[in-house]
ZADO-343489 format. One record per residue (C-alpha): x, y, z; residue in one letter. Coordinates in Angstrom, 3 decimals, padded with zeros to 6 digits, always signed. Example, Ala and Ser with C-alpha at 12.3 -4.5 7.8 and 13.67 -1.06 7.14 Angstrom:
BEGIN
<rec east="+012.300" north="-004.500" up="+007.800" r="A"/>
<rec east="+013.670" north="-001.060" up="+007.140" r="S"/>
***
This chain:
BEGIN
<rec east="-012.069" north="+012.285" up="+004.813" r="M"/>
<rec east="-012.684" north="+014.267" up="+001.473" r="K"/>
<rec east="-015.020" north="+016.836" up="+003.259" r="L"/>
<rec east="-012.003" north="+017.176" up="+005.834" r="L"/>
<rec east="-009.755" north="+018.118" up="+002.824" r="R"/>
<rec east="-012.131" north="+020.502" up="+001.074" r="I"/>
<rec east="-012.528" north="+022.278" up="+004.833" r="L"/>
<rec east="-008.627" north="+022.345" up="+005.085" r="L"/>
<rec east="-008.126" north="+023.620" up="+001.438" r="F"/>
<rec east="-007.780" north="+027.788" up="+002.483" r="P"/>
<rec east="-005.216" north="+026.588" up="+004.679" r="F"/>
<rec east="-003.379" north="+024.760" up="+002.415" r="A"/>
<rec east="-003.478" north="+027.794" up="+000.077" r="V"/>
<rec east="-001.952" north="+029.674" up="+002.734" r="L"/>
<rec east="+000.846" north="+027.501" up="+003.497" r="Y"/>
<rec east="+001.516" north="+027.188" up="-000.454" r="D"/>
<rec east="+001.758" north="+031.023" up="-000.645" r="I"/>
<rec east="+004.349" north="+031.163" up="+002.799" r="I"/>
<rec east="+006.720" north="+028.040" up="+001.171" r="T"/>
<rec east="+006.595" north="+029.705" up="-001.855" r="S"/>
<rec east="+007.740" north="+033.369" up="-000.562" r="I"/>
<rec east="+010.333" north="+031.602" up="+001.590" r="R"/>
<rec east="+011.927" north="+029.842" up="-001.714" r="N"/>
<rec east="+011.731" north="+032.688" up="-003.679" r="Y"/>
<rec east="+013.621" north="+034.808" up="-001.137" r="F"/>
<rec east="+016.315" north="+032.090" up="-001.179" r="F"/>
<rec east="+016.343" north="+031.473" up="-004.788" r="D"/>
<rec east="+016.724" north="+035.135" up="-005.141" r="T"/>
<rec east="+019.304" north="+035.974" up="-002.459" r="G"/>
<rec east="+017.006" north="+037.712" up="-000.330" r="V"/>
<rec east="+017.323" north="+035.182" up="+002.486" r="L"/>
<rec east="+021.286" north="+034.054" up="+002.915" r="K"/>
<rec east="+021.813" north="+030.527" up="+001.673" r="S"/>
<rec east="+026.001" north="+028.944" up="+002.261" r="T"/>
<rec east="+027.367" north="+027.274" up="-000.415" r="K"/>
<rec east="+030.491" north="+025.263" up="+000.897" r="F"/>
<rec east="+033.571" north="+024.184" up="-001.225" r="K"/>
<rec east="+033.504" north="+020.669" up="-000.767" r="I"/>
<rec east="+030.279" north="+018.144" up="-002.276" r="P"/>
<rec east="+027.540" north="+018.380" up="-000.143" r="V"/>
<rec east="+024.406" north="+015.885" up="-001.397" r="L"/>
<rec east="+020.938" north="+016.467" up="+000.193" r="A"/>
<rec east="+018.426" north="+013.607" up="+000.166" r="V"/>
<rec east="+014.933" north="+014.195" up="+000.856" r="G"/>
<rec east="+011.585" north="+014.472" up="-000.439" r="N"/>
<rec east="+008.338" north="+016.979" up="-000.779" r="L"/>
<rec east="+006.027" north="+014.561" up="+001.336" r="S"/>
<rec east="+005.941" north="+014.054" up="+005.041" r="V"/>
<rec east="+007.564" north="+010.869" up="+005.831" r="G"/>
<rec east="+007.781" north="+007.227" up="+004.471" r="G"/>
<rec east="+009.847" north="+007.385" up="+001.268" r="T"/>
<rec east="+013.360" north="+005.401" up="+001.849" r="G"/>
<rec east="+015.497" north="+008.494" up="+002.990" r="K"/>
<rec east="+017.526" north="+006.002" up="+005.371" r="S"/>
<rec east="+018.067" north="+003.172" up="+002.910" r="P"/>
<rec east="+019.303" north="+005.956" up="+000.376" r="Q"/>
<rec east="+021.627" north="+007.070" up="+002.398" r="I"/>
<rec east="+023.095" north="+004.253" up="+003.260" r="E"/>
<rec east="+023.097" north="+003.266" up="-000.720" r="Y"/>
<rec east="+025.126" north="+006.597" up="-001.008" r="L"/>
<rec east="+027.716" north="+005.603" up="+002.096" r="I"/>
<rec east="+028.472" north="+001.927" up="+000.603" r="R"/>
<rec east="+028.829" north="+003.886" up="-002.984" r="L"/>
<rec east="+031.290" north="+006.427" up="-001.753" r="L"/>
<rec east="+033.130" north="+005.173" up="+001.360" r="K"/>
<rec east="+036.116" north="+003.598" up="-000.064" r="N"/>
<rec east="+036.799" north="+006.804" up="-002.566" r="D"/>
<rec east="+036.015" north="+009.883" up="+000.038" r="Y"/>
<rec east="+036.079" north="+010.720" up="+003.776" r="K"/>
<rec east="+032.050" north="+011.327" up="+004.354" r="I"/>
<rec east="+029.871" north="+012.393" up="+006.931" r="A"/>
<rec east="+026.625" north="+012.182" up="+007.219" r="V"/>
<rec east="+024.510" north="+015.218" up="+008.737" r="L"/>
<rec east="+020.903" north="+014.442" up="+010.220" r="S"/>
<rec east="+018.657" north="+016.683" up="+012.369" r="R"/>
<rec east="+018.450" north="+014.167" up="+014.986" r="G"/>
<rec east="+014.638" north="+014.189" up="+015.111" r="Y"/>
<rec east="+013.336" north="+013.859" up="+018.560" r="K"/>
<rec east="+016.805" north="+013.700" up="+020.270" r="R"/>
<rec east="+016.943" north="+014.529" up="+023.674" r="K"/>
<rec east="+019.840" north="+017.160" up="+023.324" r="T"/>
<rec east="+020.584" north="+020.372" up="+021.716" r="K"/>
<rec east="+023.329" north="+021.903" up="+019.010" r="G"/>
<rec east="+026.083" north="+019.870" up="+017.334" r="F"/>
<rec east="+026.945" north="+016.328" up="+018.166" r="Q"/>
<rec east="+029.404" north="+013.990" up="+016.769" r="L"/>
<rec east="+028.135" north="+010.602" up="+017.578" r="I"/>
<rec east="+030.522" north="+008.555" up="+019.645" r="N"/>
<rec east="+030.272" north="+005.398" up="+021.647" r="E"/>
<rec east="+028.777" north="+007.309" up="+024.942" r="N"/>
<rec east="+025.793" north="+008.681" up="+023.152" r="H"/>
<rec east="+022.308" north="+007.027" up="+023.338" r="A"/>
<rec east="+019.836" north="+006.671" up="+021.139" r="T"/>
<rec east="+017.898" north="+009.207" up="+023.120" r="E"/>
<rec east="+020.783" north="+011.587" up="+022.833" r="D"/>
<rec east="+020.934" north="+011.617" up="+018.914" r="V"/>
<rec east="+017.908" north="+010.023" up="+017.407" r="G"/>
<rec east="+016.993" north="+006.888" up="+015.986" r="D"/>
<rec east="+017.949" north="+007.065" up="+012.375" r="E"/>
<rec east="+021.595" north="+008.644" up="+013.264" r="P"/>
<rec east="+022.261" north="+005.786" up="+015.465" r="M"/>
<rec east="+021.478" north="+003.030" up="+013.006" r="Q"/>
<rec east="+023.724" north="+004.943" up="+010.591" r="F"/>
<rec east="+026.474" north="+005.025" up="+013.600" r="Y"/>
<rec east="+026.108" north="+001.216" up="+014.210" r="R"/>
<rec east="+026.733" north="+000.264" up="+010.684" r="K"/>
<rec east="+029.644" north="+002.731" up="+009.398" r="F"/>
<rec east="+031.130" north="+004.242" up="+012.770" r="K"/>
<rec east="+034.572" north="+002.714" up="+011.564" r="E"/>
<rec east="+034.295" north="+004.543" up="+008.230" r="E"/>
<rec east="+032.245" north="+007.695" up="+008.139" r="V"/>
<rec east="+031.344" north="+010.434" up="+010.220" r="Y"/>
<rec east="+027.884" north="+010.741" up="+011.652" r="I"/>
<rec east="+026.380" north="+013.943" up="+013.228" r="A"/>
<rec east="+023.117" north="+015.820" up="+013.950" r="V"/>
<rec east="+022.728" north="+019.681" up="+014.029" r="D"/>
<rec east="+019.242" north="+020.984" up="+013.034" r="S"/>
<rec east="+021.582" north="+023.949" up="+011.934" r="D"/>
<rec east="+022.676" north="+022.147" up="+008.935" r="R"/>
<rec east="+025.051" north="+025.519" up="+008.278" r="T"/>
<rec east="+026.545" north="+024.971" up="+011.761" r="N"/>
<rec east="+026.480" north="+021.271" up="+011.594" r="G"/>
<rec east="+028.509" north="+021.308" up="+008.212" r="I"/>
<rec east="+031.062" north="+024.106" up="+009.748" r="Q"/>
<rec east="+031.782" north="+021.954" up="+012.929" r="Q"/>
<rec east="+032.665" north="+019.054" up="+010.531" r="L"/>
<rec east="+034.918" north="+020.916" up="+008.635" r="L"/>
<rec east="+037.163" north="+021.992" up="+011.647" r="Q"/>
<rec east="+037.643" north="+018.532" up="+012.565" r="L"/>
<rec east="+041.556" north="+017.561" up="+012.616" r="D"/>
<rec east="+040.735" north="+015.375" up="+009.615" r="S"/>
<rec east="+037.684" north="+016.925" up="+008.047" r="P"/>
<rec east="+034.968" north="+015.325" up="+005.458" r="P"/>
<rec east="+035.846" north="+015.465" up="+001.594" r="E"/>
<rec east="+032.040" north="+014.969" up="+001.255" r="L"/>
<rec east="+028.520" north="+015.511" up="+003.008" r="I"/>
<rec east="+025.538" north="+013.924" up="+002.730" r="L"/>
<rec east="+022.521" north="+015.653" up="+003.710" r="L"/>
<rec east="+020.095" north="+013.475" up="+005.675" r="D"/>
<rec east="+016.278" north="+014.822" up="+005.190" r="D"/>
<rec east="+017.179" north="+018.267" up="+004.074" r="A"/>
<rec east="+015.591" north="+018.907" up="+000.886" r="Y"/>
<rec east="+013.773" north="+021.872" up="+002.211" r="Q"/>
<rec east="+016.787" north="+023.206" up="+004.045" r="H"/>
<rec east="+017.215" north="+026.137" up="+002.050" r="R"/>
<rec east="+020.012" north="+027.937" up="+004.215" r="K"/>
<rec east="+022.530" north="+025.665" up="+002.996" r="V"/>
<rec east="+022.825" north="+025.289" up="-000.798" r="T"/>
<rec east="+023.568" north="+021.583" up="-001.515" r="A"/>
<rec east="+025.624" north="+020.899" up="-004.653" r="S"/>
<rec east="+023.355" north="+018.042" up="-005.512" r="T"/>
<rec east="+019.539" north="+017.192" up="-004.534" r="Y"/>
<rec east="+018.224" north="+013.599" up="-004.490" r="I"/>
<rec east="+014.412" north="+013.654" up="-004.793" r="L"/>
<rec east="+012.679" north="+010.752" up="-003.357" r="L"/>
<rec east="+008.945" north="+009.805" up="-003.727" r="T"/>
<rec east="+007.285" north="+006.689" up="-002.966" r="K"/>
<rec east="+005.632" north="+004.520" up="-006.445" r="F"/>
<rec east="+002.241" north="+004.633" up="-004.482" r="D"/>
<rec east="+002.173" north="+008.209" up="-003.570" r="D"/>
<rec east="+003.990" north="+010.052" up="-006.145" r="L"/>
<rec east="+004.320" north="+013.615" up="-005.093" r="F"/>
<rec east="+002.654" north="+014.600" up="-008.328" r="I"/>
<rec east="-000.526" north="+013.073" up="-007.172" r="N"/>
<rec east="-000.403" north="+014.695" up="-004.036" r="D"/>
<rec east="-001.334" north="+018.343" up="-002.736" r="F"/>
<rec east="+000.275" north="+020.988" up="-000.011" r="I"/>
<rec east="-000.345" north="+020.500" up="+003.894" r="L"/>
<rec east="-003.011" north="+020.244" up="+005.325" r="P"/>
<rec east="-005.104" north="+019.315" up="+002.446" r="T"/>
<rec east="-002.378" north="+016.468" up="+001.464" r="G"/>
<rec east="+001.189" north="+015.874" up="+002.521" r="T"/>
<rec east="+003.576" north="+017.964" up="+000.613" r="L"/>
<rec east="+005.827" north="+020.009" up="+002.524" r="R"/>
<rec east="+006.140" north="+022.420" up="+000.069" r="E"/>
<rec east="+004.787" north="+022.992" up="-003.787" r="S"/>
<rec east="+005.594" north="+020.634" up="-006.501" r="R"/>
<rec east="+007.546" north="+023.190" up="-007.928" r="R"/>
<rec east="+010.251" north="+021.967" up="-005.674" r="G"/>
<rec east="+011.061" north="+019.243" up="-007.627" r="V"/>
<rec east="+012.739" north="+021.771" up="-009.882" r="N"/>
<rec east="+015.938" north="+021.828" up="-007.766" r="R"/>
<rec east="+016.536" north="+017.998" up="-008.118" r="A"/>
<rec east="+018.951" north="+016.731" up="-009.911" r="R"/>
<rec east="+017.806" north="+013.116" up="-009.514" r="A"/>
<rec east="+014.442" north="+011.886" up="-008.975" r="I"/>
<rec east="+013.966" north="+008.121" up="-007.361" r="V"/>
<rec east="+010.833" north="+006.518" up="-007.032" r="V"/>
<rec east="+011.182" north="+004.318" up="-004.348" r="T"/>
<rec east="+009.567" north="+001.118" up="-003.049" r="K"/>
<rec east="+008.884" north="+000.117" up="-006.145" r="C"/>
<rec east="+007.244" north="-003.566" up="-007.143" r="P"/>
<rec east="+010.211" north="-005.961" up="-007.842" r="E"/>
<rec east="+008.638" north="-006.649" up="-011.277" r="K"/>
<rec east="+007.711" north="-002.982" up="-012.198" r="L"/>
<rec east="+008.244" north="-003.424" up="-016.151" r="S"/>
<rec east="+010.160" north="-000.688" up="-018.316" r="V"/>
<rec east="+007.194" north="+000.057" up="-020.192" r="L"/>
<rec east="+005.310" north="+000.989" up="-016.680" r="E"/>
<rec east="+008.821" north="+002.824" up="-015.411" r="Q"/>
<rec east="+008.298" north="+004.931" up="-018.849" r="D"/>
<rec east="+004.649" north="+005.694" up="-018.166" r="E"/>
<rec east="+005.856" north="+007.174" up="-014.876" r="L"/>
<rec east="+008.546" north="+009.204" up="-016.590" r="V"/>
<rec east="+006.051" north="+010.708" up="-018.821" r="R"/>
<rec east="+003.974" north="+011.686" up="-015.752" r="R"/>
<rec east="+006.618" north="+013.273" up="-013.852" r="I"/>
<rec east="+007.708" north="+015.295" up="-016.793" r="N"/>
<rec east="+011.394" north="+015.966" up="-015.650" r="P"/>
<rec east="+013.399" north="+019.188" up="-017.318" r="S"/>
<rec east="+016.157" north="+018.224" up="-019.437" r="P"/>
<rec east="+018.807" north="+018.433" up="-016.824" r="N"/>
<rec east="+016.654" north="+015.653" up="-014.496" r="Q"/>
<rec east="+017.064" north="+012.101" up="-014.403" r="E"/>
<rec east="+014.317" north="+009.559" up="-012.688" r="V"/>
<rec east="+015.290" north="+006.356" up="-011.279" r="F"/>
<rec east="+013.542" north="+003.765" up="-009.788" r="F"/>
<rec east="+014.186" north="+001.974" up="-006.247" r="S"/>
<rec east="+012.868" north="-001.358" up="-004.582" r="T"/>
<rec east="+013.311" north="-002.235" up="-000.727" r="I"/>
<rec east="+015.326" north="-005.527" up="-000.320" r="V"/>
<rec east="+014.657" north="-007.648" up="+003.216" r="Y"/>
<rec east="+017.618" north="-009.200" up="+004.478" r="D"/>
<rec east="+017.122" north="-013.024" up="+004.815" r="E"/>
<rec east="+019.023" north="-013.002" up="+008.072" r="Q"/>
<rec east="+017.244" north="-010.683" up="+010.909" r="L"/>
<rec east="+019.528" north="-009.011" up="+013.526" r="G"/>
<rec east="+019.296" north="-009.258" up="+017.085" r="G"/>
<rec east="+019.156" north="-012.884" up="+017.440" r="I"/>
<rec east="+021.612" north="-014.901" up="+016.336" r="D"/>
<rec east="+021.165" north="-017.279" up="+013.510" r="Q"/>
<rec east="+017.456" north="-016.473" up="+013.077" r="L"/>
<rec east="+015.640" north="-016.072" up="+009.258" r="K"/>
<rec east="+013.421" north="-014.842" up="+007.629" r="L"/>
<rec east="+012.347" north="-018.155" up="+006.284" r="E"/>
<rec east="+012.164" north="-019.445" up="+010.291" r="D"/>
<rec east="+009.501" north="-016.860" up="+010.620" r="L"/>
<rec east="+006.762" north="-018.625" up="+008.445" r="T"/>
<rec east="+006.926" north="-021.420" up="+010.882" r="E"/>
<rec east="+006.744" north="-019.132" up="+014.142" r="A"/>
<rec east="+003.968" north="-016.339" up="+015.464" r="E"/>
<rec east="+005.295" north="-012.805" up="+015.761" r="I"/>
<rec east="+004.041" north="-009.657" up="+017.649" r="V"/>
<rec east="+005.465" north="-006.824" up="+014.762" r="L"/>
<rec east="+006.294" north="-003.529" up="+016.812" r="V"/>
<rec east="+006.842" north="-000.685" up="+013.975" r="T"/>
<rec east="+007.158" north="+002.921" up="+014.939" r="G"/>
<rec east="+007.988" north="+004.298" up="+011.195" r="I"/>
<rec east="+006.167" north="+006.638" up="+009.085" r="A"/>
<rec east="+004.647" north="+003.854" up="+006.897" r="N"/>
<rec east="+005.015" north="+000.195" up="+007.665" r="P"/>
<rec east="+002.796" north="-000.886" up="+004.759" r="S"/>
<rec east="+005.644" north="-001.907" up="+002.385" r="S"/>
<rec east="+006.974" north="-004.372" up="+005.547" r="L"/>
<rec east="+003.056" north="-005.658" up="+006.191" r="L"/>
<rec east="+002.776" north="-006.630" up="+002.495" r="N"/>
<rec east="+006.112" north="-008.327" up="+002.367" r="Y"/>
<rec east="+005.448" north="-010.573" up="+005.700" r="L"/>
<rec east="+001.770" north="-011.662" up="+004.228" r="N"/>
<rec east="+003.146" north="-012.602" up="+001.102" r="E"/>
<rec east="+005.702" north="-014.682" up="+002.939" r="R"/>
<rec east="+002.689" north="-016.127" up="+004.920" r="E"/>
<rec east="+003.979" north="-015.255" up="+008.397" r="V"/>
<rec east="+001.300" north="-014.857" up="+011.502" r="K"/>
<rec east="+001.996" north="-011.528" up="+013.310" r="F"/>
<rec east="+000.126" north="-009.484" up="+015.821" r="H"/>
<rec east="+000.676" north="-005.436" up="+014.453" r="H"/>
<rec east="+001.058" north="-002.925" up="+017.343" r="I"/>
<rec east="+001.845" north="-000.010" up="+015.200" r="K"/>
<rec east="+003.293" north="+003.448" up="+016.778" r="F"/>
<rec east="+003.865" north="+006.898" up="+015.106" r="P"/>
<rec east="+007.295" north="+007.511" up="+013.408" r="D"/>
<rec east="+010.188" north="+007.778" up="+016.004" r="H"/>
<rec east="+008.120" north="+006.711" up="+018.856" r="H"/>
<rec east="+010.049" north="+006.723" up="+022.263" r="H"/>
<rec east="+008.330" north="+003.762" up="+024.002" r="F"/>
<rec east="+007.230" north="+004.467" up="+027.266" r="S"/>
<rec east="+007.327" north="+001.506" up="+029.890" r="E"/>
<rec east="+003.483" north="+001.385" up="+029.532" r="A"/>
<rec east="+004.239" north="+000.351" up="+025.723" r="D"/>
<rec east="+006.772" north="-002.087" up="+026.688" r="L"/>
<rec east="+004.441" north="-003.890" up="+028.870" r="K"/>
<rec east="+001.644" north="-003.664" up="+026.441" r="R"/>
<rec east="+004.380" north="-005.550" up="+023.824" r="I"/>
<rec east="+005.525" north="-007.799" up="+026.409" r="Q"/>
<rec east="+002.061" north="-009.051" up="+027.406" r="Q"/>
<rec east="+001.092" north="-009.471" up="+023.954" r="Q"/>
<rec east="+004.458" north="-011.648" up="+023.471" r="F"/>
<rec east="+002.956" north="-013.301" up="+026.698" r="N"/>
<rec east="-000.303" north="-014.420" up="+025.303" r="N"/>
<rec east="+001.097" north="-015.953" up="+022.237" r="I"/>
<rec east="+000.595" north="-019.909" up="+023.045" r="Q"/>
<rec east="+003.121" north="-020.964" up="+019.838" r="H"/>
<rec east="+006.018" north="-022.855" up="+020.917" r="P"/>
<rec east="+008.310" north="-020.422" up="+017.975" r="Q"/>
<rec east="+007.559" north="-017.254" up="+018.568" r="K"/>
<rec east="+009.388" north="-013.696" up="+018.558" r="Y"/>
<rec east="+008.831" north="-009.690" up="+019.014" r="I"/>
<rec east="+010.158" north="-008.542" up="+015.557" r="V"/>
<rec east="+010.918" north="-004.851" up="+014.883" r="T"/>
<rec east="+012.759" north="-002.369" up="+012.056" r="T"/>
<rec east="+016.318" north="-001.962" up="+012.259" r="E"/>
<rec east="+015.496" north="+001.887" up="+013.109" r="K"/>
<rec east="+013.169" north="+001.039" up="+015.954" r="D"/>
<rec east="+015.457" north="-002.026" up="+017.554" r="F"/>
<rec east="+017.938" north="+000.903" up="+018.229" r="V"/>
<rec east="+015.275" north="+002.173" up="+020.815" r="R"/>
<rec east="+014.112" north="-001.163" up="+021.726" r="L"/>
<rec east="+017.232" north="-003.034" up="+022.058" r="E"/>
<rec east="+017.728" north="-004.708" up="+025.586" r="G"/>
<rec east="+014.074" north="-003.645" up="+026.676" r="K"/>
<rec east="+012.172" north="-006.371" up="+025.431" r="L"/>
<rec east="+013.075" north="-010.400" up="+025.494" r="N"/>
<rec east="+013.157" north="-012.382" up="+022.061" r="S"/>
<rec east="+013.678" north="-009.261" up="+020.011" r="L"/>
<rec east="+014.914" north="-009.419" up="+016.417" r="A"/>
<rec east="+015.087" north="-006.825" up="+013.745" r="Y"/>
<rec east="+014.350" north="-006.972" up="+009.719" r="I"/>
<rec east="+016.942" north="-005.063" up="+008.378" r="G"/>
<rec east="+016.299" north="-003.636" up="+004.415" r="I"/>
<rec east="+018.851" north="-001.982" up="+001.755" r="K"/>
<rec east="+017.850" north="-000.105" up="-001.028" r="N"/>
<rec east="+018.470" north="-001.370" up="-004.932" r="T"/>
<rec east="+017.613" north="-000.020" up="-008.431" r="F"/>
<rec east="+015.637" north="-001.366" up="-010.972" r="L"/>
<rec east="+017.405" north="-001.349" up="-014.255" r="G"/>
<rec east="+019.897" north="+001.394" up="-014.014" r="D"/>
<rec east="+021.784" north="+001.223" up="-011.162" r="E"/>
<rec east="+025.233" north="+002.057" up="-012.610" r="K"/>
<rec east="+023.377" north="+005.111" up="-014.417" r="G"/>
<rec east="+022.530" north="+006.320" up="-011.021" r="F"/>
<rec east="+026.005" north="+005.734" up="-009.253" r="D"/>
<rec east="+027.284" north="+007.291" up="-012.574" r="S"/>
<rec east="+025.619" north="+010.423" up="-012.250" r="L"/>
<rec east="+026.277" north="+010.824" up="-008.111" r="V"/>
<rec east="+030.091" north="+010.335" up="-009.093" r="L"/>
<rec east="+029.867" north="+013.016" up="-011.901" r="D"/>
<rec east="+028.106" north="+015.363" up="-009.527" r="E"/>
<rec east="+030.898" north="+015.153" up="-006.995" r="I"/>
<rec east="+034.045" north="+015.506" up="-009.616" r="R"/>
<rec east="+032.210" north="+018.983" up="-010.709" r="K"/>
<rec east="+032.576" north="+020.154" up="-007.310" r="E"/>
<rec east="+035.861" north="+018.616" up="-006.464" r="I"/>
<rec east="+037.758" north="+019.339" up="-010.122" r="F"/>
***
């Protein structure tokens, strides 16, 4: 792997030059970027996938939905439709993407959920609704420079910090580490629950935020009640044997959690946002059928569940939430203050 990274280094340098020129053109106005009259919060990362954007978006929805009319705008990765789509009951997961559908199922009565790869057009379409949103959350849009967000929230994973990474293809960064300068808040995600204050302070020192930036630490909490099968709880899995199916960027946190709970599982891993074929479903079902334990289930993530629901027997999912370590009120206050600046 080290040799491959060395061989790819010239391509990483070229990619860095291209992305840096692009960012410079947006920063100086050579390339057009649209700023809207309502607050637009962009949540994203510098690296490729797996930092916990969906739980962070859901956290922001819960924080803001009672005070503002909110819209969430995603790209709708790997969807089969084109252009702007305001999600409704007639859409299938394949039409709009798994994460937007996950948001829709949870918040459809309270929040607009839409997809458009052209975020500028997407926002314009949302603002033309009869009852337009007062605030927009852009999902995975840190590099989408054609929109100037009012606030940028950068996520970086605890065990894969952007400061230790390098630009593609040698590393996993989508742009130079200098991109951190756009962020108002930097959230270190998927931290150990017992991360000490001293360890947090050391990470802040290493990240070295600018005076106008704040660093926060969050962790993932798994729901004790599983979805998909009534009355099934996490504690029940310790007495069972399961097939674990994941189609997410980095399932390591979930694997570690199940191992800590001493759950016996057989892991079948697919790429992020994977569209499950008939052959995939047969493979999963066969693995399930091979288990001799009297209590057995197929367990997946909430994001994968929206693509697998109705296609497999005994299917349940483990939901997750994002929670902050120590300074949740500080993060909430920062977000609310940034929104009020735009409104007033």
